[in-house]
KEMARTI-751173 format. One record per residue (C-alpha): x, y, z; residue in three letters; residue number from 1. Coordinates in Angstrom, 2 decimals. Example, Ala and Ser with C-alpha at 12.3 -4.5 7.8 and 13.67 -1.06 7.14 Angstrom:
<rs>
> 12.30:-4.50:7.80:ALA:1
> 13.67:-1.06:7.14:SER:2
</rs>
This chain:
<rs>
> 48.64:-9.50:-49.15:MET:1
> 47.88:-8.83:-45.49:SER:2
> 46.81:-11.83:-43.49:LYS:3
> 43.49:-11.73:-41.54:ALA:4
> 44.07:-11.28:-37.83:ARG:5
> 42.97:-14.40:-35.96:PRO:6
> 40.23:-13.92:-33.36:MET:7
> 41.36:-14.13:-29.74:SER:8
> 39.72:-16.42:-27.20:ASP:9
> 38.01:-13.45:-25.52:ASP:10
> 36.51:-12.28:-28.81:GLU:11
> 35.30:-15.83:-29.55:ILE:12
> 33.76:-16.11:-26.08:ASP:13
> 31.93:-12.80:-26.48:PHE:14
> 30.77:-13.79:-29.94:TYR:15
> 29.44:-17.12:-28.69:VAL:16
> 27.82:-15.44:-25.69:PHE:17
> 25.95:-12.78:-27.66:PHE:18
> 25.01:-15.30:-30.35:LYS:19
> 23.54:-17.49:-27.65:MET:20
> 21.49:-14.57:-26.32:LEU:21
> 20.37:-13.60:-29.80:TRP:22
> 19.26:-17.15:-30.55:ASP:23
> 17.24:-17.08:-27.33:SER:24
> 15.79:-13.60:-27.84:LYS:25
> 12.20:-14.85:-27.77:TRP:26
> 12.76:-16.61:-24.48:LEU:27
> 14.33:-13.45:-23.03:ILE:28
> 11.33:-11.48:-24.31:SER:29
> 9.02:-13.85:-22.42:ILE:30
> 10.99:-13.28:-19.20:PHE:31
> 10.84:-9.49:-19.70:ILE:32
> 7.12:-9.54:-20.48:ALA:33
> 6.47:-11.68:-17.41:THR:34
> 8.51:-9.35:-15.19:GLY:35
> 6.73:-6.25:-16.44:ILE:36
> 3.36:-8.00:-15.99:LEU:37
> 4.20:-8.85:-12.37:ILE:38
> 5.35:-5.25:-11.80:GLY:39
> 2.11:-3.97:-13.34:GLY:40
> 0.02:-6.17:-11.07:ILE:41
> 1.98:-4.88:-8.06:TYR:42
> 1.34:-1.28:-9.14:ILE:43
> -2.34:-2.03:-9.65:LEU:44
> -2.88:-3.49:-6.19:TYR:45
> -0.38:-1.39:-4.24:LYS:46
> -2.14:1.17:-2.06:GLU:47
> -1.47:4.70:-3.28:GLU:48
> 0.27:7.04:-0.84:LEU:49
> 0.41:10.82:-1.12:TYR:50
> 2.35:13.55:0.67:MET:51
> 1.45:17.10:1.53:SER:52
> 2.53:19.64:4.13:ASN:53
> 0.91:22.33:6.23:ILE:54
> 3.23:25.23:6.97:SER:55
> 2.73:27.47:9.98:TYR:56
> 4.45:30.39:11.64:SER:57
> 4.16:32.51:14.77:VAL:58
> 2.63:35.90:14.04:TYR:59
> 0.99:37.01:17.29:ASN:60
> 3.34:35.75:19.97:SER:61
> 3.20:37.68:23.26:PRO:62
> 6.46:39.39:24.10:SER:63
> 6.52:37.71:27.49:PHE:64
> 6.89:34.29:25.76:VAL:65
> 9.74:33.11:23.51:GLU:66
> 8.77:31.93:20.03:GLU:67
> 10.43:28.55:20.66:GLU:68
> 8.11:28.02:23.63:GLU:69
> 5.03:28.68:21.50:VAL:70
> 6.24:26.24:18.82:ILE:71
> 7.05:23.59:21.42:SER:72
> 3.69:24.06:23.11:LYS:73
> 1.90:23.70:19.76:PHE:74
> 3.63:20.35:19.18:LYS:75
> 2.73:19.16:22.68:ASP:76
> -0.89:20.14:22.15:TYR:77
> -0.98:18.58:18.69:PHE:78
> 0.02:15.17:20.07:TYR:79
> -2.25:15.44:23.11:SER:80
> -4.96:12.76:23.20:ARG:81
> -7.23:14.87:25.41:SER:82
> -7.11:17.85:23.03:ILE:83
> -7.74:15.53:20.08:PHE:84
> -10.76:14.03:21.84:ASN:85
> -12.13:17.52:22.58:ASP:86
> -11.76:18.42:18.90:TRP:87
> -13.40:15.20:17.72:LYS:88
> -16.37:15.70:20.03:LYS:89
> -16.94:19.21:18.67:SER:90
> -16.36:18.40:14.99:THR:91
> -18.59:16.57:12.53:GLU:92
> -17.62:14.07:9.83:ASN:93
> -14.22:13.15:11.22:VAL:94
> -12.42:10.12:9.78:SER:95
> -9.12:10.80:11.58:LEU:96
> -8.20:8.73:14.64:GLU:97
> -5.59:9.67:17.22:PHE:98
> -3.77:6.39:16.58:GLU:99
> -3.32:7.44:12.94:ASP:100
> -0.67:9.99:13.89:PHE:101
> 0.24:9.28:17.51:SER:102
> 3.96:9.19:18.27:GLN:103
> 3.42:6.08:20.35:GLN:104
> 2.01:2.67:19.58:LYS:105
> 0.60:0.49:22.35:ILE:106
> 1.42:-3.23:22.01:ILE:107
> 0.40:-5.64:24.79:ASN:108
> 0.20:-2.75:27.23:GLY:109
> 3.64:-1.38:26.40:PHE:110
> 4.21:1.97:24.68:ALA:111
> 6.65:2.06:21.77:PHE:112
> 7.86:5.09:19.82:SER:113
> 6.81:5.23:16.17:VAL:114
> 9.48:5.78:13.52:ASP:115
> 8.95:9.14:11.75:ASP:116
> 9.28:7.36:8.38:LYS:117
> 6.28:5.19:9.25:LEU:118
> 4.20:7.88:10.92:SER:119
> 1.29:9.57:9.18:LEU:120
> 2.36:12.96:10.55:VAL:121
> 5.79:14.42:11.24:THR:122
> 6.37:17.92:12.57:ILE:123
> 9.62:19.37:11.25:VAL:124
> 11.37:22.71:10.86:SER:125
> 14.06:24.26:8.68:ASP:126
> 15.43:27.71:7.89:LYS:127
> 12.26:28.59:5.98:LYS:128
> 9.79:27.74:8.72:GLY:129
> 7.75:25.04:10.43:TYR:130
> 5.84:22.25:8.70:TYR:131
> 3.47:19.41:9.38:ILE:132
> 4.45:16.68:6.89:LEU:133
> 1.53:14.43:6.11:ILE:134
> 1.52:11.02:4.39:ARG:135
> -1.97:9.82:3.57:PHE:136
> -3.96:7.50:1.35:ASN:137
> -7.33:9.19:1.72:LYS:138
> -7.95:12.87:1.03:LEU:139
> -10.34:13.39:4.01:PRO:140
> -7.42:12.66:6.36:LEU:141
> -5.56:15.69:5.01:LEU:142
> -8.62:17.90:5.51:TYR:143
> -9.12:16.56:9.04:ASP:144
> -5.51:17.28:9.99:LEU:145
> -5.82:20.83:8.69:TYR:146
> -8.95:21.37:10.78:ARG:147
> -7.30:19.77:13.78:TYR:148
> -4.21:22.00:13.47:ALA:149
> -6.46:25.07:13.56:ASN:150
> -8.24:23.72:16.63:PHE:151
> -4.87:23.22:18.34:VAL:152
> -4.02:26.82:17.44:ASN:153
> -7.24:28.01:19.12:SER:154
> -6.42:25.99:22.24:GLN:155
> -2.94:27.48:22.27:LEU:156
> -4.40:30.97:22.05:LYS:157
> -6.80:30.12:24.88:LYS:158
> -3.90:28.96:27.07:HIS:159
> -1.83:32.14:26.66:TYR:160
> -4.88:34.38:26.75:LEU:161
> -5.90:33.01:30.13:GLU:162
> -2.30:33.39:31.31:LYS:163
> -2.21:37.00:30.09:ALA:164
> -5.53:37.84:31.74:GLN:165
> -4.39:36.39:35.07:ARG:166
> -1.12:38.32:34.90:THR:167
> -2.97:41.50:33.88:LYS:168
> -5.17:41.21:36.94:LYS:169
> -2.17:40.73:39.20:ILE:170
> -0.42:43.78:37.69:ILE:171
> -3.55:45.91:38.09:GLU:172
> -3.74:44.95:41.76:ASN:173
> -0.05:45.84:42.23:LEU:174
> -0.54:49.20:40.53:LEU:175
> -3.25:50.06:43.03:GLU:176
> -0.95:49.34:45.95:GLY:177
> 1.83:51.46:47.41:PRO:178
> 4.53:49.52:45.54:ASN:179
> 3.44:50.31:42.00:SER:180
> 5.44:48.92:39.07:ILE:181
> 5.87:50.14:35.53:SER:182
> 2.72:50.18:33.41:VAL:183
> 4.71:48.91:30.41:ASP:184
> 4.05:45.33:31.43:TYR:185
> 0.35:46.00:31.76:LEU:186
> 0.23:47.67:28.35:ILE:187
> 1.92:44.66:26.74:GLU:188
> -0.52:42.20:28.27:TYR:189
> -3.47:44.33:27.21:ILE:190
> -2.06:44.53:23.67:ARG:191
> -1.80:40.76:23.47:PHE:192
> -5.32:40.25:24.82:ILE:193
> -6.76:42.71:22.30:ASP:194
> -4.94:41.13:19.34:ASN:195
> -5.38:37.47:20.25:ALA:196
> -8.53:36.99:18.20:GLY:197
> -6.81:35.33:15.26:GLY:198
> -4.69:32.94:17.26:GLY:199
> -0.96:32.82:17.87:LEU:200
> -0.05:30.91:14.72:LEU:201
> -0.74:31.47:11.07:LYS:202
> -1.59:28.06:9.65:ILE:203
> -1.53:27.82:5.86:ASN:204
> -3.67:25.49:3.81:LYS:205
> -2.13:22.15:2.76:PRO:206
> 0.05:22.04:-0.33:THR:207
> -1.11:20.16:-3.41:LEU:208
> -0.75:16.42:-2.66:PRO:209
> 2.12:14.64:-4.38:LYS:210
> 1.98:10.92:-5.10:LYS:211
> 4.95:9.12:-3.51:ILE:212
> 3.86:5.47:-3.73:GLU:213
> 3.86:3.41:-5.80:PRO:214
> 6.78:4.80:-7.81:ASN:215
> 5.71:3.57:-11.25:VAL:216
> 8.94:4.48:-13.09:SER:217
> 11.15:2.81:-10.48:LEU:218
> 9.03:-0.35:-10.42:ILE:219
> 9.00:-0.65:-14.23:VAL:220
> 12.79:-0.17:-14.48:VAL:221
> 13.42:-2.63:-11.65:PHE:222
> 11.05:-5.23:-13.16:SER:223
> 12.69:-4.85:-16.57:LEU:224
> 16.25:-5.16:-15.24:ALA:225
> 15.48:-8.06:-12.89:LEU:226
> 13.56:-10.07:-15.48:SER:227
> 16.32:-9.50:-18.07:LEU:228
> 18.96:-10.67:-15.59:LEU:229
> 16.96:-13.76:-14.65:ILE:230
> 16.40:-14.56:-18.33:GLY:231
> 20.12:-14.32:-19.13:ILE:232
> 21.08:-16.47:-16.13:ILE:233
> 18.49:-19.07:-17.13:TYR:234
> 19.80:-19.22:-20.70:ILE:235
> 23.43:-19.54:-19.56:ILE:236
> 22.64:-22.32:-17.10:LEU:237
> 20.41:-24.23:-19.51:SER:238
> 23.06:-23.93:-22.24:ASN:239
> 25.76:-25.29:-19.90:ASN:240
> 23.55:-28.17:-18.79:PHE:241
> 22.85:-29.01:-22.43:ARG:242
> 26.58:-29.03:-23.25:LYS:243
> 27.30:-31.28:-20.26:GLN:244
> 24.55:-33.63:-21.41:GLY:245
> 26.00:-33.85:-24.91:LEU:246
> 29.55:-34.44:-23.64:SER:247
> 28.59:-37.24:-21.27:SER:248
</rs>
């Protein structure tokens, strides 16, 4: 007859450990239920945060201006307090404030840069195009930013239109003089002036908002794992204290 293999110390320790957990399964369940309850309360009271983006592209850039300049000028205008104030004065039912998306925060008279991760609005670009990334907790803010972006586009058009008209006038005066220059420049400025009605940029409507906070799945998994870990640690410690009490 074959003899039964004796259990090693490791196997005994694992057996005792899992038996201890099994005997305390109801206590572990209470820890897990409490952890999930706390996570649920956090989800319930955590302010919801959504993300959307407004894509835009240059479609009527004058040939006398590089596309990068137009994009850079749009960003400068977008973060201009004076342009924002002009838009707010001419627009009804605005809930957006300049401080909501400003790249600077004033504290005790000092200006500090705002981290892009904490900012309501971030202007970015990639190989596919240019985007205004928007994090918001109220839908009217998204609508206001879309309206504001279009206003900035109109101000950008106004800037280059005035520049083109001034240059056109100068060229016309030169053409009348003895030192005439090529009419190609004049034709290009006239073309831009005639086609500037729609603005320099094509600004698309915002994408469908996506909820980014709170992350319900992550919070539930974290609450479950943390409460389980705390429950196991509590059972191990209480079991050791009980053994020490019995041995003394």
